[in-house]
Rosetta silent file (secondary structure, phi, psi, omega in degrees, C-alpha in Angstrom):
SEQUENCE: MDNNQYRPTVLPPSSEQIKSMIDMYHLSEVSVERLGLAFDIGMGYIDIDSDLSYAWLKESEKQAKSLLNKPIEARSLIGQAMILFWEKTEESETKARTLIERALSLMSDIPIWDIRARATMFKGIALAHIEDFAGAFYCFQEANQIGNLHKVKDLDLKAYIEDFLNECRTILSRSQFTDFDFEAIIRELEELKCWFPKYSKELQ
SCORE:     score description
SCORE:     0.000 S_00000001
   1 L     0.000  -30.779 -177.617   12.382   12.386   20.782 S_00000001
   2 L   -62.134  -34.566 -174.010    8.909   11.129   21.727 S_00000001
   3 L   -90.233  -10.479 -177.227    7.380   14.576   21.337 S_00000001
   4 L   -83.888  145.369  176.517    9.170   15.551   18.142 S_00000001
   5 L   -76.285  -24.253 -179.565    7.551   15.105   14.747 S_00000001
   6 L  -152.943  157.101  173.809   10.922   14.289   13.222 S_00000001
   7 L   -99.046  117.188 -174.692   14.494   13.638   14.192 S_00000001
   8 L   -64.284  146.052  176.286   16.612   16.280   12.439 S_00000001
   9 L   -75.543  127.686 -179.058   19.371   15.156   10.126 S_00000001
  10 L  -128.908  164.068  175.151   22.750   16.020   11.671 S_00000001
  11 L   -65.786  144.000  179.512   26.398   15.471   10.791 S_00000001
  12 L   -63.615  145.587 -178.925   27.702   12.127   12.114 S_00000001
  13 L   -69.052  153.813  176.280   29.577   12.428   15.414 S_00000001
  14 L   -76.517  169.022  178.066   33.364   12.258   15.507 S_00000001
  15 H   -58.744  -39.280  179.424   35.211    9.370   17.193 S_00000001
  16 H   -65.754  -39.623  178.469   35.842   11.593   20.207 S_00000001
  17 H   -65.441  -39.727  177.818   32.167   12.479   20.457 S_00000001
  18 H   -63.912  -44.090  178.663   31.196    8.797   20.294 S_00000001
  19 H   -59.458  -42.009  179.060   33.737    7.984   23.030 S_00000001
  20 H   -63.388  -41.069  178.713   32.282   10.774   25.169 S_00000001
  21 H   -64.294  -38.895  179.118   28.749    9.429   24.633 S_00000001
  22 H   -64.362  -42.493  176.745   29.876    5.927   25.654 S_00000001
  23 H   -59.780  -45.076  178.959   31.410    7.344   28.854 S_00000001
  24 H   -62.372  -39.336 -179.900   28.170    9.198   29.585 S_00000001
  25 H   -59.505  -47.302 -176.924   26.190    6.019   28.918 S_00000001
  26 H   -70.803  -26.188 -179.189   28.177    4.019   31.463 S_00000001
  27 H   -86.476  -25.574 -174.447   28.008    6.792   34.063 S_00000001
  28 L   -74.086  141.681  174.702   24.321    7.585   33.666 S_00000001
  29 L  -111.091    5.656 -179.468   21.746    6.028   35.962 S_00000001
  30 L   -94.532  115.413 -172.644   18.808    7.562   34.094 S_00000001
  31 H   -61.244  -39.153 -179.061   17.218    4.877   31.897 S_00000001
  32 H   -66.937  -38.978  177.676   15.742    7.321   29.366 S_00000001
  33 H   -66.024  -41.832  178.556   19.118    9.050   28.949 S_00000001
  34 H   -62.644  -39.042  178.154   20.876    5.692   28.523 S_00000001
  35 H   -61.794  -49.769  179.239   18.336    4.705   25.887 S_00000001
  36 H   -59.984  -40.344  179.545   18.890    7.902   23.883 S_00000001
  37 H   -67.423  -42.052  179.223   22.668    7.519   24.141 S_00000001
  38 H   -58.386  -44.017  178.895   22.565    3.848   23.067 S_00000001
  39 H   -65.226  -46.772 -178.503   20.628    4.802   19.944 S_00000001
  40 H   -63.334  -37.312  177.791   22.871    7.784   19.133 S_00000001
  41 H   -66.002  -44.718  178.984   26.021    5.679   19.618 S_00000001
  42 H   -58.341  -45.855  179.508   24.615    2.951   17.369 S_00000001
  43 H   -71.685  -30.658  177.993   23.813    5.437   14.617 S_00000001
  44 H   -65.607  -33.073 -179.252   27.131    7.214   15.172 S_00000001
  45 L   -82.585   -8.811 -165.005   29.033    4.008   14.459 S_00000001
  46 L   -59.225  -33.396  178.186   26.972    3.109   11.384 S_00000001
  47 L   -98.291    2.761 -175.940   29.523    4.375    8.822 S_00000001
  48 L  -109.942  -49.394 -176.663   32.551    3.476   10.971 S_00000001
  49 L  -147.810  102.064 -174.018   32.018   -0.024   12.372 S_00000001
  50 H   -64.913  -33.135  179.644   28.896   -1.928   11.334 S_00000001
  51 H   -65.992  -46.395  177.857   29.349   -4.614   14.013 S_00000001
  52 H   -64.210  -40.570  178.586   29.534   -2.051   16.831 S_00000001
  53 H   -59.075  -48.079 -178.498   26.645   -0.129   15.287 S_00000001
  54 H   -61.508  -42.288 -178.574   24.489   -3.252   15.139 S_00000001
  55 H   -63.332  -43.745 -179.656   25.341   -4.183   18.742 S_00000001
  56 H   -69.867  -37.404  177.714   24.431   -0.737   20.098 S_00000001
  57 H   -67.863  -34.140  175.494   21.226   -0.565   18.046 S_00000001
  58 H   -64.806  -41.743  177.187   20.283   -4.011   19.335 S_00000001
  59 H   -64.449  -41.125  177.571   20.861   -2.723   22.884 S_00000001
  60 H   -60.773  -44.303  178.004   18.802    0.371   22.068 S_00000001
  61 H   -59.358  -45.363 -178.942   15.961   -1.829   20.790 S_00000001
  62 H   -61.023  -46.310 -179.312   16.066   -3.943   23.960 S_00000001
  63 H   -67.558  -40.828  179.681   15.969   -0.905   26.263 S_00000001
  64 H   -61.126  -39.929  179.312   13.249    0.808   24.222 S_00000001
  65 H   -63.483  -42.015 -178.977   11.094   -2.309   24.456 S_00000001
  66 H   -69.026  -28.816  179.254   11.508   -2.422   28.251 S_00000001
  67 L   -93.314    3.012 -178.691   10.613    1.295   28.511 S_00000001
  68 L    57.878   36.837  178.723    7.678    0.913   26.062 S_00000001
  69 L   -99.855   86.891 -174.684    9.274    3.520   23.803 S_00000001
  70 H   -64.328  -38.914 -179.921    7.974    2.380   20.414 S_00000001
  71 H   -59.406  -45.596 -179.828    9.454    5.246   18.344 S_00000001
  72 H   -72.875  -32.825  175.344   13.056    4.532   19.392 S_00000001
  73 H   -60.441  -44.081  178.993   12.438    0.787   19.158 S_00000001
  74 H   -64.481  -43.616  178.187   11.272    1.291   15.567 S_00000001
  75 H   -60.586  -40.469 -179.796   14.256    3.515   14.741 S_00000001
  76 H   -64.608  -40.136  177.836   16.606    0.899   16.202 S_00000001
  77 H   -63.803  -42.158  179.528   14.998   -1.828   14.075 S_00000001
  78 H   -64.480  -42.131  177.742   15.341    0.296   10.932 S_00000001
  79 H   -60.380  -43.480  177.863   19.014    0.980   11.722 S_00000001
  80 H   -62.766  -42.128  179.639   19.691   -2.744   12.156 S_00000001
  81 H   -61.459  -40.038  178.940   17.885   -3.491    8.884 S_00000001
  82 H   -57.227  -45.925 -179.432   20.042   -0.925    7.080 S_00000001
  83 H   -64.626  -41.939 -179.496   23.210   -2.712    8.243 S_00000001
  84 H   -64.506  -36.954  176.853   21.812   -6.122    7.261 S_00000001
  85 H   -61.048  -36.299 -179.304   20.989   -4.876    3.744 S_00000001
  86 H   -64.436  -26.431 -178.955   24.625   -3.860    3.301 S_00000001
  87 H   -69.015  -27.076  174.486   25.703   -7.482    3.921 S_00000001
  88 L    56.648   39.927  171.520   23.866   -8.489    0.711 S_00000001
  89 L  -113.317  157.522 -178.985   23.271  -12.113    1.668 S_00000001
  90 H   -61.327  -40.715 -179.139   19.956  -13.906    1.354 S_00000001
  91 H   -65.138  -44.942 -178.425   19.889  -14.582    5.104 S_00000001
  92 H   -67.196  -36.964 -179.961   20.657  -10.974    6.079 S_00000001
  93 H   -70.057  -35.966  176.210   18.071   -9.571    3.650 S_00000001
  94 H   -63.731  -43.539  178.867   15.388  -11.942    4.960 S_00000001
  95 H   -65.185  -40.000  178.928   16.163  -10.836    8.511 S_00000001
  96 H   -61.386  -42.197  179.199   16.136   -7.179    7.431 S_00000001
  97 H   -61.089  -39.868  178.568   12.656   -7.584    5.903 S_00000001
  98 H   -63.283  -42.499  179.712   11.405   -9.050    9.207 S_00000001
  99 H   -63.601  -39.934  179.485   12.841   -6.087   11.152 S_00000001
 100 H   -65.278  -42.373  177.596   11.178   -3.599    8.794 S_00000001
 101 H   -61.588  -38.133  177.635    7.804   -5.318    9.167 S_00000001
 102 H   -65.470  -41.858  178.810    8.205   -5.110   12.950 S_00000001
 103 H   -62.319  -43.563  179.000    9.050   -1.404   12.720 S_00000001
 104 H   -63.801  -39.261  178.698    5.969   -0.759   10.560 S_00000001
 105 H   -63.484  -41.850  178.702    3.807   -2.716   12.984 S_00000001
 106 H   -61.551  -38.521 -173.392    5.131   -0.641   15.906 S_00000001
 107 H   -92.218    0.947 -173.530    4.404    2.641   14.122 S_00000001
 108 L   -59.645  -30.962 -178.616    1.012    1.675   12.688 S_00000001
 109 L  -117.980   17.851  179.800   -0.902    3.605   15.370 S_00000001
 110 L  -118.705  118.189 -175.449    1.708    6.248   16.270 S_00000001
 111 L   -80.626   57.038  170.567    1.649    9.503   14.244 S_00000001
 112 L  -108.318   95.993 -160.475    5.402   10.089   14.059 S_00000001
 113 H   -73.797  -28.499 -179.582    5.456   10.367   10.320 S_00000001
 114 H   -66.862  -35.421  179.393    9.187   10.479    9.549 S_00000001
 115 H   -69.954  -41.745  179.621    9.642    7.029   11.135 S_00000001
 116 H   -64.794  -40.529  177.679    6.658    5.604    9.272 S_00000001
 117 H   -63.705  -42.371 -179.328    7.909    7.094    5.997 S_00000001
 118 H   -65.495  -43.981  179.138   11.415    5.717    6.630 S_00000001
 119 H   -63.463  -40.485  178.769   10.127    2.240    7.508 S_00000001
 120 H   -65.396  -39.257  176.690    7.894    2.221    4.415 S_00000001
 121 H   -60.975  -43.898 -179.422   10.854    3.293    2.283 S_00000001
 122 H   -68.619  -29.993  173.403   12.935    0.424    3.660 S_00000001
 123 H   -63.711  -39.356  175.503   10.130   -2.020    2.942 S_00000001
 124 H   -61.201  -42.041  177.921   10.365   -0.789   -0.661 S_00000001
 125 H   -62.146  -41.804  178.951   14.120   -1.384   -0.637 S_00000001
 126 H   -59.672  -42.930  179.632   13.520   -4.901    0.700 S_00000001
 127 H   -68.583  -36.500  177.698   11.109   -5.629   -2.160 S_00000001
 128 H   -64.165  -34.091  179.331   13.524   -4.154   -4.706 S_00000001
 129 H   -62.899  -29.791  177.790   16.218   -6.525   -3.410 S_00000001
 130 L  -100.992   16.294  174.448   14.044   -9.482   -4.444 S_00000001
 131 L    64.570   26.494  170.484   13.205   -7.708   -7.740 S_00000001
 132 L   -91.753   77.340 -172.387    9.562   -7.053   -6.873 S_00000001
 133 H   -73.323  -27.398  176.251    9.798   -3.601   -8.438 S_00000001
 134 H   -66.688  -44.507  177.253    6.037   -3.098   -8.658 S_00000001
 135 H   -64.847  -39.888  178.855    5.731   -3.686   -4.902 S_00000001
 136 H   -63.515  -43.163  179.893    8.771   -1.500   -4.258 S_00000001
 137 H   -60.133  -42.695  178.894    7.297    1.308   -6.365 S_00000001
 138 H   -59.996  -43.981 -179.487    4.068    1.147   -4.357 S_00000001
 139 H   -66.165  -43.637  179.125    6.020    1.432   -1.070 S_00000001
 140 H   -63.437  -38.214  178.511    8.169    4.345   -2.296 S_00000001
 141 H   -64.403  -42.787  179.172    5.022    6.063   -3.520 S_00000001
 142 H   -64.916  -43.536  178.569    3.344    5.542   -0.130 S_00000001
 143 H   -60.762  -40.595  178.943    6.445    6.812    1.720 S_00000001
 144 H   -64.342  -41.956  178.766    6.478    9.882   -0.532 S_00000001
 145 H   -64.691  -40.221  177.559    2.784   10.540    0.151 S_00000001
 146 H   -60.571  -46.961 -179.572    3.338   10.237    3.922 S_00000001
 147 H   -61.126  -44.264 -178.086    6.192   12.745    3.716 S_00000001
 148 H   -71.854  -44.941 -176.463    4.220   15.235    1.619 S_00000001
 149 H   -64.407  -38.995 -174.645    0.904   14.898    3.440 S_00000001
 150 L  -104.890   13.032  173.365    2.377   15.259    6.911 S_00000001
 151 L    51.156   50.469  176.631    5.076   17.769    5.936 S_00000001
 152 L   -61.599  130.651 -171.662    8.006   15.657    7.133 S_00000001
 153 L   -93.271   -3.418  179.151   10.919   18.053    7.622 S_00000001
 154 L   -77.675   97.580 -173.880   13.783   15.574    7.105 S_00000001
 155 H   -67.093  -34.631  177.627   14.940   16.784    3.683 S_00000001
 156 H   -62.996  -43.521  178.739   17.522   13.994    3.272 S_00000001
 157 H   -61.157  -45.794 -179.941   14.830   11.370    3.829 S_00000001
 158 H   -61.151  -39.255  179.940   12.525   13.028    1.294 S_00000001
 159 H   -66.486  -41.580  177.589   15.356   13.167   -1.258 S_00000001
 160 H   -61.133  -46.984 -178.561   16.143    9.462   -0.779 S_00000001
 161 H   -60.424  -44.691 -179.271   12.488    8.495   -1.207 S_00000001
 162 H   -64.956  -38.723  177.524   12.143   10.566   -4.378 S_00000001
 163 H   -63.017  -46.836  179.471   15.357    9.079   -5.823 S_00000001
 164 H   -63.288  -39.436  179.980   14.181    5.524   -5.129 S_00000001
 165 H   -61.974  -46.825 -179.955   10.759    6.329   -6.556 S_00000001
 166 H   -66.137  -40.059  179.913   12.240    7.688   -9.800 S_00000001
 167 H   -64.563  -41.863  179.456   14.696    4.806  -10.107 S_00000001
 168 H   -66.318  -39.329  177.977   11.910    2.275   -9.622 S_00000001
 169 H   -60.833  -41.288  178.953    9.713    4.097  -12.149 S_00000001
 170 H   -64.085  -44.760 -179.829   12.555    3.879  -14.693 S_00000001
 171 H   -61.565  -43.725 -179.185   13.063    0.150  -14.062 S_00000001
 172 H   -65.655  -38.239 -179.700    9.354   -0.540  -14.460 S_00000001
 173 H   -67.837  -33.543  178.952    9.119    1.450  -17.684 S_00000001
 174 H   -73.722  -23.531 -176.811   12.055   -0.483  -19.146 S_00000001
 175 L   -82.988   -5.655  179.317   10.479   -3.807  -18.230 S_00000001
 176 L   -75.389  144.759  179.467    7.422   -3.162  -20.401 S_00000001
 177 L   -68.319  139.947  173.300    7.224   -5.066  -23.690 S_00000001
 178 L  -107.269  172.311  177.067    7.957   -3.127  -26.858 S_00000001
 179 H   -59.092  -37.216  179.869    6.922   -4.009  -30.431 S_00000001
 180 H   -63.407  -41.401  178.609   10.448   -5.339  -30.961 S_00000001
 181 H   -60.723  -44.228 -179.513   10.092   -7.649  -27.948 S_00000001
 182 H   -65.083  -39.366  178.150    6.820   -9.052  -29.284 S_00000001
 183 H   -61.539  -41.773  179.694    8.344   -9.620  -32.745 S_00000001
 184 H   -64.776  -40.589  179.661   11.215  -11.546  -31.168 S_00000001
 185 H   -64.753  -42.930  179.168    8.789  -13.667  -29.131 S_00000001
 186 H   -61.302  -42.107  179.012    6.669  -14.439  -32.219 S_00000001
 187 H   -62.305  -42.224  179.353    9.783  -15.530  -34.144 S_00000001
 188 H   -62.752  -41.427 -179.367   10.805  -17.815  -31.275 S_00000001
 189 H   -65.581  -40.263  178.846    7.326  -19.351  -31.156 S_00000001
 190 H   -61.656  -40.500  178.162    7.287  -19.997  -34.917 S_00000001
 191 H   -66.688  -40.809 -179.499   10.605  -21.853  -34.618 S_00000001
 192 H   -64.908  -37.241  179.840    9.370  -23.860  -31.659 S_00000001
 193 H   -65.828  -31.126  176.378    6.217  -24.876  -33.556 S_00000001
 194 H   -67.330  -40.295 -178.220    8.408  -26.235  -36.338 S_00000001
 195 H   -78.893  -31.791 -176.190   10.375  -28.335  -33.853 S_00000001
 196 L  -128.306   67.805 -177.014    7.386  -29.369  -31.731 S_00000001
 197 H   -59.473  -28.720  179.710    4.346  -29.541  -34.066 S_00000001
 198 H   -59.591  -30.772 -175.638    2.499  -31.695  -31.524 S_00000001
 199 H  -107.082   18.713 -175.785    2.390  -28.695  -29.155 S_00000001
 200 H   -60.671  -34.988 -179.322    1.693  -25.952  -31.723 S_00000001
 201 H   -65.779  -45.126  179.267   -1.758  -25.284  -30.238 S_00000001
 202 H   -63.889  -40.287  179.839   -0.341  -24.828  -26.725 S_00000001
 203 H   -64.650  -38.049  179.551    2.465  -22.634  -28.007 S_00000001
 204 L   -62.538    0.000    0.000    0.017  -20.441  -29.880 S_00000001
C-alpha cells in the first residue's frame, strides 16, 4: 500500500472472508502483514458491525503509528471518523473532526493523493455538519482539484466528492438573499420602527 498511488475500490469482503482474515491475523508473526489485515478487517466490518469496525481500525492506527506507516494510520483515522459521523451526536462529530485534522496533518508532506483527497472531503463533511457550507464547499472544491490534478483513479471517491460539491453549491445558492427576502426584511423593519421609535436609527 505504501508504494501505490491509490487503494482500489473493491467489493466488501464476505463474513467468511473476514473470519479468514482474522485467523490469518492471529497466526501471522509479520508485523506489516498484521497491520494490513487489521485495516482490511476494520474496513470489512464497516457496514456490518460499526463497533467491531471501530475497534479494528483503532488497532490498525496503533500498529501503523508504531511502524511509522503514516498512510495506513491516516486511512485508519478516516475510517474511524466515518463511523463517528454516523452516530450523529455532538460529541462524536467533534471527535471525528479531530481525527480528520490528524489525518490531514499526517498526509501534508506525503504525495499519496487519494488519501489526501479523502481526508479533505471528510473535513468538508465535518464543516457541513456544523452548517459551515462555505467552508465545506471550499474543502470539496480542494478535494476535487487534488483528484483531478493528480489523476486519482478511485472513481467512487471522485463521484462522492463531485456529489458533495454539487450539493453544497446548491445549498449556498439557495441561501443567497432574493428581492423577495429583502422586501420581507424591510416590512419587518418598518413594523419594528413603529413599535420601537427610540431605536429607529439603529434599525435603519
